[in-house]
TIZA-218009 format. One record per residue (C-alpha): residue in one letter; x, y, z. Coordinates in steps of 0.25 Angstrom, whole numbers, plus 5000, padded with zeros to 4 digits. Example, Ala and Ser with C-alpha at 12.3 -4.5 7.8 and 13.67 -1.06 7.14 Angstrom:
! residues 2
A504949825031S505549965029
This chain:
! residues 157
M537551145480A537951185495Y539351215499E539551095509L540151155521D540851085532D541451115545V542551195541D541851275531R540751295543G541651335552I542351435543L540851495541H540851515555A541951585556L541751675545Q540251685551Q540751735564D541751845559A542151835545R543051955547N544051915558A543951755553T545451725548I545751605539E546551565551E545451575562M544551495554A545451375550D545951355565R544251365569V544051245561G545151175561V545651195545S546851275538P546751415533S546651375519T545651285521V544851405528R545251495516D544851395505R543451345513I543151495513G543451525499D542651395496M541451435505E541351565497D541551505484A540351415487G539551545492V539551495507I540251615510E539451735502G540251855509Y540851925522H540052045528P540252115539Q539052135550V538652275551N537952345563Y537152445553G536552525565A538052555569A538352575554G537352685555F535952595548D535052595560L534052535554H534152395551V532952355542L532352225537Y531352235525L530452115523C530052105510R529252035498A529852005483P529151915473T529751795474G530351785461D531051915462R531551915477G532951875475D533151975464L532352105472A533352055486E534452075478R534052195472V533752255486L535252245490D535752375482I534652455493S535252535501G535352485516V534952335512V535852245518E535252115516I534052035510L533451905514E532751835503V531751745510L531051625504D529451585507S529051715513E528151835510Q529351935515N530351865505V531551985506F532152025518V532952155516E533952205527A534352345527V535052435536E534552595536T535052715540D533652765543S532052745540D532252835527H533152745523M532352635528A531252685518A532052705507T532552555508H531152515509D530652595495A531952525490L531552385493V529952425487D530752485475A531552365473G530352265473L530152225486D528752235496V529452275509I528552195519Q528952225532T530252315538E530952255550H531952345558V533152235563R533552275577R534852165578T535252055569F535851925575R536651835566Q537551715567P538151625558F537251495554D537151405566H538651455570F538951395559G540251305561A540451355574D540551195578V541751195569T542551285573D543451275585E542851385593
């Protein structure tokens, strides 16, 4: 059963998605109109329910020396798709896997590479893991935002 979000939860999620590193409990409490202890409890509840799965930095891979940002569009047997997706997380350079339903290309592997040799090694490792690499795309830029500005309407910004 899904966790039912109310306006306070949505406001907290909005603040965390904007800047989890610098969002203080007190500031979030002020923005959504509740006490800091309520915010702390709600965050704990959402973590326990799996709504909040983690807090991750947004990395500029190019600035970190990984000039190639690559999306591998792969095919896996439907029954093995999930296991294969988890297995390829161990491949050097792989940063994210998307398991896709109802498509010929049903596993998307996002990787960052230092050079074309590293890219070839990643491709070969994906094939060795059991994926059929259908297409390779170079990513120029990624744009991301919180879902529907999640909870922006309930904060006092």
